[in-house]
C-alpha angles and dihedrals in degrees: 000000000000090000092056090050091051091047090049091050091050092049091047091051091049092049091047093051091045093051093054115110120223111214125201113193122197116187135170129191115123090350140004117271130187126185138167121213130188114177105311095339112100124183119193113211102169134068096034114227115242119216112246121227117248121256095241122089120243123241121236092244093052091046090052091050090050091050091050091047091049091049091052091047091050091049091051090047092053091047091049090049090051092051090046091052091050092049090047091053091048092048091049091051090048092050092050090050091050091046091053093053096038114097113248119248117251122243089252091056091048091051091048090051092049090048091051094049091047092052093048094047090045095053093044093051093043095050094038095056091040092060099030115103119204122195120186096202097175135012116173119157129178111199114214133151104166091253121083096215094048090046091053091050093047092047092050093049092048096048091046091052091049092049089057097039103044097060089051092049092050089068092059105097095202093054125080118194123210125265118264090257091056096046113078133148116179136167123236111197094184104047120090098216137030125255130210136189109188133164123180125176123200117192137177132169120248094238089053088058090053089045089056093046094047091049091052091046092050091051091047094051092044092053094043090052091049093048092047092049090048091051094048093047092060 
């Protein structure tokens, strides 16, 4: 009985993790921001946080030590970069030597490889966009160029494009457009530069990610088996 309870708890935990939706939020107002959120865990990627200097002043001796430490660190960095460049050159020469002695692939092998890559990319893209959900939460644009005539032309072109594009996007089931209150495009004939306030959220469930990966892995193994069998049958 205890074993069944443990198994049920494990299955419940797997289903719970798989049902979680990973959300990637891209927003732009004064600056670009990018964050990833899973459940209550949120990770900010952009903008990067800069460390603030402490309020206390630094003594001359401590400043000297820091300069010496920075100079040593820079010297080590240059030495490491030099060694890395040498290793890179040696590795490149070794690869070229191996490439010269390695037998060239036949046209049939190249075509098989291209076919395999095409199938894998195709199934990843197809399943990814099938499961991906896109929500345009906010789209506010103020058109401004510094010249009234140019602003009027740019505003007219933008609104015409949106009038054509938005009805087409409404038919996409995985895409959610913003409410009327959050969709606003206006001209500003006085401002010198345009302004934008945009927020887009991409989300996909964890089990859909595994579904995509398993599909790609199955295609890879299937093609590798077929190519190996074809090579051995010759």
